[in-house]
MIDOSE-1310 file (N, C-alpha, C; in nm, 2 decimals, decimal comma, always signed):
residues 104
mrtk	+2,77/+2,23/+1,53/+2,72/+2,13/+1,62/+2,84/+2,09/+1,71; +2,81/+2,09/+1,84/+2,92/+2,04/+1,93/+2,94/+1,89/+1,92; +3,05/+1,85/+1,97/+3,09/+1,71/+1,97/+2,99/+1,63/+2,06; +2,96/+1,69/+2,17/+2,87/+1,63/+2,27/+2,73/+1,61/+2,21
dqkq	+2,68/+1,71/+2,14/+2,55/+1,70/+2,07/+2,55/+1,59/+1,97; +2,67/+1,58/+1,89/+2,67/+1,48/+1,79/+2,68/+1,34/+1,85; +2,74/+1,32/+1,96/+2,75/+1,19/+2,03/+2,61/+1,15/+2,08; +2,54/+1,25/+2,14/+2,40/+1,22/+2,19/+2,30/+1,19/+2,07
rkik	+2,32/+1,26/+1,96/+2,24/+1,23/+1,85/+2,27/+1,09/+1,79; +2,39/+1,04/+1,79/+2,43/+0,91/+1,74/+2,37/+0,81/+1,84; +2,37/+0,83/+1,97/+2,32/+0,74/+2,06/+2,17/+0,73/+2,04; +2,10/+0,84/+2,02/+1,95/+0,84/+2,00/+1,92/+0,76/+1,87
laky	+1,99/+0,78/+1,76/+1,97/+0,71/+1,64/+1,99/+0,56/+1,66; +2,09/+0,53/+1,73/+2,12/+0,38/+1,75/+2,00/+0,32/+1,83; +1,95/+0,39/+1,93/+1,83/+0,34/+2,00/+1,71/+0,33/+1,91; +1,69/+0,42/+1,82/+1,57/+0,42/+1,73/+1,59/+0,30/+1,64
iqhl	+1,71/+0,28/+1,58/+1,73/+0,16/+1,50/+1,71/+0,03/+1,57; +1,76/+0,03/+1,69/+1,74/-0,09/+1,77/+1,59/-0,12/+1,80; +1,51/-0,02/+1,82/+1,36/-0,03/+1,84/+1,30/-0,08/+1,71; +1,34/-0,03/+1,60/+1,29/-0,07/+1,47/+1,32/-0,22/+1,45
defn	+1,44/-0,26/+1,47/+1,48/-0,40/+1,45/+1,40/-0,49/+1,54; +1,38/-0,45/+1,67/+1,31/-0,52/+1,76/+1,16/-0,54/+1,72; +1,10/-0,43/+1,67/+0,96/-0,44/+1,62/+0,95/-0,53/+1,50; +1,05/-0,53/+1,41/+1,04/-0,62/+1,29/+1,05/-0,76/+1,34
whhp	+1,14/-0,79/+1,44/+1,16/-0,92/+1,49/+1,03/-0,98/+1,56; +0,97/-0,90/+1,64/+0,86/-0,94/+1,73/+0,72/-0,93/+1,65; +0,72/-0,86/+1,54/+0,59/-0,84/+1,48/+0,60/-0,85/+1,32; +0,65/-0,97/+1,28/+0,68/-0,98/+1,13/+0,55/-0,97/+1,05
aqvn	+0,43/-1,01/+1,10/+0,31/-1,00/+1,02/+0,28/-0,85/+0,99; +0,29/-0,77/+1,10/+0,26/-0,63/+1,08/+0,36/-0,56/+0,99; +0,48/-0,60/+0,99/+0,58/-0,54/+0,90/+0,55/-0,58/+0,76; +0,51/-0,70/+0,74/+0,47/-0,75/+0,60/+0,35/-0,67/+0,55
emad	+0,25/-0,65/+0,64/+0,13/-0,57/+0,60/+0,17/-0,43/+0,56; +0,26/-0,37/+0,64/+0,30/-0,23/+0,61/+0,37/-0,23/+0,47; +0,45/-0,33/+0,45/+0,52/-0,33/+0,32/+0,42/-0,35/+0,20; +0,32/-0,44/+0,22/+0,22/-0,46/+0,12/+0,14/-0,33/+0,10
sqye	+0,11/-0,26/+0,20/+0,02/-0,14/+0,19/+0,11/-0,04/+0,11; +0,24/-0,03/+0,14/+0,32/+0,07/+0,06/+0,32/+0,03/-0,09; +0,33/-0,09/-0,12/+0,33/-0,14/-0,26/+0,19/-0,10/-0,32; +0,09/-0,12/-0,25/-0,05/-0,08/-0,30/-0,06/+0,07/-0,32
rdkt	-0,01/+0,15/-0,23/-0,01/+0,29/-0,24/+0,07/+0,34/-0,36; +0,19/+0,28/-0,38/+0,27/+0,31/-0,50/+0,19/+0,28/-0,62; +0,13/+0,17/-0,64/+0,05/+0,14/-0,76/-0,07/+0,23/-0,77; -0,13/+0,26/-0,67/-0,25/+0,35/-0,67/-0,20/+0,49/-0,72
nyyt	-0,09/+0,53/-0,67/-0,03/+0,66/-0,71/+0,01/+0,66/-0,86; +0,07/+0,55/-0,90/+0,11/+0,53/-1,04/-0,01/+0,55/-1,14; -0,12/+0,47/-1,11/-0,23/+0,47/-1,20/-0,31/+0,61/-1,19; -0,31/+0,66/-1,07/-0,37/+0,80/-1,06/-0,29/+0,90/-1,14
aqma	-0,16/+0,89/-1,14/-0,08/+0,98/-1,21/-0,10/+0,96/-1,36; -0,11/+0,83/-1,40/-0,14/+0,81/-1,55/-0,27/+0,87/-1,59; -0,37/+0,86/-1,51/-0,50/+0,92/-1,55/-0,49/+1,07/-1,55; -0,42/+1,13/-1,46/-0,40/+1,27/-1,45/-0,32/+1,32/-1,57
lvlk	-0,22/+1,24/-1,61/-0,14/+1,28/-1,73/-0,21/+1,27/-1,86; -0,30/+1,17/-1,87/-0,38/+1,16/-1,99/-0,48/+1,28/-2,00; -0,54/+1,31/-1,88/-0,64/+1,42/-1,88/-0,57/+1,55/-1,91; -0,45/+1,57/-1,86/-0,37/+1,69/-1,88/-0,32/+1,70/-2,03
nnyq	-0,26/+1,60/-2,08/-0,19/+1,61/-2,21/-0,29/+1,58/-2,32; -0,39/+1,50/-2,31/-0,48/+1,47/-2,42/-0,60/+1,56/-2,42; -0,64/+1,60/-2,30/-0,77/+1,68/-2,30/-0,74/+1,82/-2,25; -0,62/+1,86/-2,23/-0,58/+1,99/-2,19/-0,66/+2,05/-2,07
msyn	-0,68/+1,96/-1,97/-0,75/+2,00/-1,85/-0,66/+2,07/-1,75; -0,71/+2,16/-1,67/-0,64/+2,23/-1,57/-0,61/+2,14/-1,45; -0,52/+2,17/-1,37/-0,49/+2,09/-1,25/-0,61/+2,09/-1,16; -0,69/+2,20/-1,15/-0,81/+2,20/-1,06/-0,91/+2,10/-1,11
nidy	-0,93/+2,10/-1,25/-1,03/+2,00/-1,30/-0,99/+1,86/-1,29; -0,86/+1,83/-1,31/-0,80/+1,70/-1,29/-0,83/+1,65/-1,15; -0,79/+1,74/-1,05/-0,80/+1,70/-0,91/-0,95/+1,68/-0,87; -1,04/+1,76/-0,93/-1,18/+1,74/-0,90/-1,23/+1,61/-0,96
ilqi	-1,19/+1,58/-1,08/-1,24/+1,45/-1,14/-1,18/+1,33/-1,07; -1,05/+1,33/-1,03/-0,99/+1,22/-0,96/-1,01/+1,22/-0,81; -1,07/+1,33/-0,76/-1,10/+1,34/-0,62/-0,97/+1,33/-0,53; -0,87/+1,41/-0,57/-0,75/+1,42/-0,50/-0,72/+1,57/-0,48
svkh	-0,63/+1,60/-0,39/-0,59/+1,74/-0,36/-0,51/+1,79/-0,48; -0,51/+1,93/-0,50/-0,44/+1,99/-0,60/-0,29/+1,96/-0,59; -0,24/+1,97/-0,47/-0,10/+1,95/-0,44/-0,06/+1,80/-0,48; -0,14/+1,71/-0,44/-0,11/+1,57/-0,46/-0,11/+1,54/-0,62
gfdl	-0,21/+1,60/-0,69/-0,22/+1,58/-0,83/-0,10/+1,64/-0,90; -0,06/+1,76/-0,86/+0,06/+1,83/-0,92/+0,19/+1,74/-0,89; +0,20/+1,69/-0,77/+0,32/+1,61/-0,74/+0,32/+1,48/-0,82; +0,21/+1,42/-0,84/+0,20/+1,29/-0,92/+0,24/+1,32/-1,07
ikky	+0,19/+1,43/-1,12/+0,22/+1,46/-1,26/+0,37/+1,49/-1,28; +0,43/+1,56/-1,18/+0,57/+1,58/-1,19/+0,66/+1,46/-1,17; +0,61/+1,36/-1,09/+0,69/+1,25/-1,05/+0,69/+1,14/-1,16; +0,58/+1,12/-1,23/+0,57/+1,01/-1,33/+0,57/+1,07/-1,47
kqdf	+0,61/+0,98/-1,57/+0,60/+1,02/-1,71/+0,47/+0,94/-1,76; +0,42/+0,99/-1,87/+0,30/+0,92/-1,93/+0,33/+0,79/-2,00; +0,28/+0,68/-1,96/+0,30/+0,55/-2,02/+0,18/+0,50/-2,10; +0,07/+0,57/-2,09/-0,05/+0,53/-2,16/-0,10/+0,64/-2,25
ssle	-0,16/+0,61/-2,36/-0,20/+0,72/-2,45/-0,35/+0,75/-2,44; -0,43/+0,67/-2,36/-0,57/+0,70/-2,35/-0,62/+0,64/-2,22; -0,74/+0,69/-2,17/-0,80/+0,63/-2,05/-0,84/+0,49/-2,07; -0,87/+0,45/-2,20/-0,91/+0,31/-2,23/-0,80/+0,22/-2,20
eiqe	-0,67/+0,26/-2,24/-0,56/+0,17/-2,22/-0,53/+0,15/-2,07; -0,56/+0,26/-1,99/-0,54/+0,24/-1,84/-0,64/+0,14/-1,79; -0,77/+0,16/-1,84/-0,87/+0,07/-1,79/-0,84/-0,07/-1,83; -0,79/-0,10/-1,95/-0,76/-0,23/-1,99/-0,65/-0,29/-1,90
alen	-0,55/-0,21/-1,87/-0,44/-0,26/-1,79/-0,49/-0,29/-1,65; -0,58/-0,22/-1,60/-0,63/-0,24/-1,47/-0,72/-0,37/-1,47; -0,80/-0,38/-1,57/-0,89/-0,50/-1,58/-0,81/-0,63/-1,60; -0,70/-0,62/-1,67/-0,62/-0,74/-1,70/-0,52/-0,77/-1,58
gedw	-0,52/-0,68/-1,48/-0,44/-0,70/-1,36/-0,29/-0,68/-1,39; -0,26/-0,60/-1,49/-0,12/-0,57/-1,52/-0,06/-0,49/-1,41; +0,05/-0,54/-1,36/+0,13/-0,47/-1,26/+0,05/-0,43/-1,14; -0,05/-0,51/-1,10/-0,13/-0,47/-0,99/-0,13/-0,58/-0,88
């Protein structure tokens, strides 16, 4: 990469960062909503992964069956299983945790 290209890239990145900061400053409510929605997505992914892991490890279901039951794509299900470790030993434990509002 040439020096001129690197300088232009740094200038563009600085402009993008400035725009992000400006958006955060002028629209704090929207920024908070986006942060909340990310938290909710993370928790949804966590519990979906826990259900997938219980189905896979306890019931020896295939990825296709797990994805069909949970109504998610095969790729998403596979990624969730690889990303998280199993914290619950049964589907009932997951249900109890959700009903009690644990970590939600």
